[in-house]
Phi, psi and omega in degrees: 000325180289326178295322185293324183287322187291321179302323188291326183269355177293146169297146184311313183290329175287321178294320171306310183298312184298324181290315184299315177297314180300314183294322177292328180281337170298312187284324183221078185301341186290344184272358182299308182300310178304314183297316179292320182300317171306312176298316172299320177297329182281321174292336183275160179251132182287317180217093184292342182290336179288318179194104184297349182265359179256170174101187179096184183282087188236006187083002185288351181304327186288352171257003181248006189296339182281349176290150190291328176293350182252010180299148189074010182261357185292322182298306176299328180296313176308321178300312187289320173299321174299315177298319177302313178295318178294328176292322184297319178294319174300307187301328178291343182268346183260000000 
């Protein structure tokens, strides 16, 4: 019930993305951990000493998949990219 109330107040695009992610995880629940790991690796900073004002959850992970600590993240990245592309199409229709 609480989740339904939360969904009602969400922006249409956010609701769409949440639904897409939930639907995908229903289809393949083994991707929940890798998608969470992808988000974590995007949010963390490799070396804060170089510039403490950079980093965070900014989508830069898509440019960092070749780093050794990010190995195995290309599959969840493809899932998220597909959802992102679907969301762009959704937004053009609202």
